[in-house]
C-alpha angles and dihedrals in degrees: 000000000000120000095253094055091048089055093047091051088052093062114107110266093238092067118084119202093264089061097049111132112234092209090052091053092046091054095042094052099042093095099031104099116092115198124220119233090260091048090051090054092046091050094051091048092052092047091048089050090050090053089049091049093052092052097044096043097036090228137124110287107266117250109227128201137182102226140194125348098017092060092045091049095048090051088053090052093252128130121235129190093188112086129176113203119205117207120195106205111024142034122274089241092055094046092047091049091051089048091057087049093049092053089063091059118105097241090049092048089056093053105033138032112248088231093060089097121063128206119301113240118192118212113199124223119250108193094177087066096038090257092131101159129082106209137179119220130199144146121253123176090339093308121123101231131196117194117201139151121247105261147188129204125232123188131208120220093248102045138053090202107096131221110236115225134171108279142184123262090258093052091047091052096047095053092057127106100251139006093240088057093049101071118115132206109213107217093202096053099024087226133133114243120204105188095168085059090221106062095099093042091052089050088054091047091044092232132147107215135160116243091225128037104303097234089058094045094049094044090053091053115001091190083078086078091066092040089055089054092046096050094044091054093041095050100031090239130144121241116239111259094233089052091049090055091052092045092060094044111123091230092057090047092052091049092050088055095043104038108034125075113239090233089064091047088051093050091055093048091047090053091048093051093047093044130095097270115028089158091063089048094052091044091056093045088052097044090049093051091237099132095100090046092056113024101047136072097260093187095056114113090219098038112170124227108225124214112234101175093119098027091105093064088063099049092039090056092048089052089055093049094049095047097046117110112252122222137193091222119113093223099062132145123273091251090052092049091051093046095047094051105034101034106051099146144003092277093054087050094050091047091051091055088046086053091051089055092061100044093107086061094055099108098032107114126207121251113264113267118257120262091254094065139038093196113123115247116234117261113270089240089058091051088050092052093046097044101026099045100012089229118177125265092264093060093044090054094049090051092045092049090048093055096042092045096047099097092042093052092048092049095049092045092049094049092048096048095045093047091046093076094053098042105073097167115084089204093051090049090052094047093047101041114023095087094043095046093042093051091048091055092045088053092053088056136221091319094053089128090064091047091053091046091052091050090051093050093043091053092045091054089053095049112103099205136039089239090059091048091050090050091053093050088053092049092052092047092051091050095047088050089054090053090049093049089051089051091239102133094102098032090115090074096040109133113225115241091206120069134199096251091056091051093047093050092049090053094053105280097277126156114286117243144156089310089070093078090057091045092052089049092055092049091050092049086056091047091051090050091049105038094163092059119104100167112088092210094095093049093050089049090052091054093049092048089054098042094128089067091063094064093223117179 
C-alpha cells in the first residue's frame, strides 16, 4: 500500500473526503517518502554541493527541493527517474557549474566518482511559445535532472509573456499547472511541503486543480490544458469543474493554437496515447470540444472544421476491444478475435489509438493534384498529423495509408463476409481467396493491421445504431478469422520465391520495365495459391502463360 493510501485509511471514519483537514494531511505525510539507495546518494551529493557553494560564493547555503512530479509519484508508490530540482538563490546553470567544480575537490573525489555528473545542457526560454523557463538538464546517477531556480512570474500591462524572477517556494508552487504537481520535498528537512495548501488534499480527492484561478493559469500557459487532460488520464483523477469550464473557453482555445508550438502539443498527445488510459484522454478532448484545436493544421489558410458528433462511438469501441480479455480458445468472442490479431504488442496498441484520433478525417478527400503533376497528394488526415502534431514520418505514413486504403479494406471485408455464407468448403475458400486476400494485405503494407483497425473504427463511427455497430464488429472478426485460417497474418513479410531476373530470362531476356511489377504480382499470386511450393518453376510458368497480361511490345 502506498504512503498516501495509508494516510487516508488512518483518517477517523466519521470524516468524508470533503472534510479532510489539509494541515492533518501535511503533518501525516511529512515523513512518508522513503528514498531508494540511489536517491539517498543523490540527495547527499546535492547537499554537499550546497555546502561547497556556500563556502565558495560566500552566500547563504542554497535550499534545495525535489519538485513536482517526482514528489507526486513517490506518494503514489511509483518510481520516477525524472527529477526537477528547485534552487532558492541561484540559477540552475550556476549551481550545475559549481557542482562540476565541487566534484573535482579531494573530499568529493573520495566520496563520488567524477563521472557521476553528465554534461550540462542549457535549454533557453521561449516566452512567445509559452516556454518561460530557462532550465539546465543533466544526468546524475542515472536520473534525468532538471536544475532551475524557484521563480515567480510578473506581467506587464501590454504583454501576456511574463518576466521570470527569483521567487519564494510559495510563489513557485502557485504558478504551477496543478496542485498535485506543486508539492515539494525539502532535501534539508526531508519533509513534504504543500505551499498551495491543497495539493495533498487534491491527491486524496483525486482531483486535478490549478493552484490559481484556472483562466489565469491557462492563459499564462495554454499547454496546461493538455497537461490537465494527460494527468487526469494517467492518474485516474477527475478535473475540477471550474477548470473544465475554463479549458473549453474560446479564448483559451485560441491561445492554445496561437501560443503553443505544435511540437509541444504532439508530445502531450503522444504521452496520452501511450499512457494507461488513452480512452479517458480522448473522451476529455471530445467533451471539452478541443478536437479542432488539436487534430488539425491550425496554421492552414483553408483549415477544415471537422464534425465529431459520432467520434465517441469509435474510441468507445476501441476501448472495449483493448480491455477485453484475450483467450487461446478457438471459439472466442468477436472482440477477442480482433484484439488477438490486430493488437499484438504495445506499438500496435499505440497506433490503434492514433488511428482513433483521425477517424473524423476518414471521408475527407485530398484536393486534386495540379495539372503540372500526377503525384498523389497526401491525405488531409496525414497533413493534420504532420502539421498539427508534428508526428514523425512513420506515423504520417501509417495515417496516410489508413485513409487511402479505407475503401479497399471495406470492399475486401464485405466480399469475404458475404461470400463466407455461400462457400461451405474450407478448401474451396482457400483456393478461391488466398491469393486475393494475401495480395490485398501485401498492398496495405507492413502496418496493415493499423489500416484495418482504422477502417473498423471509421465504419463504427458511421453506424447509426448499436446493433449496426455490433454487426460490424462481427464482420471484421469473421474476416480476420478467415485470414488466420488461411495463414495470412504475416503475409506482408513473405519473401517471393520468384525474382525479376528469372522472369526476364523466361520471357526472352528483354529489358525490364513497368511490366515487371505485374509479372511479380502474378508470380506472388501463384505462390499464395501454392504455399507449400519452394521451387520457383511453377511461378515462372504461371507468368509465361499469362504473358499477354503484361502488354509487352
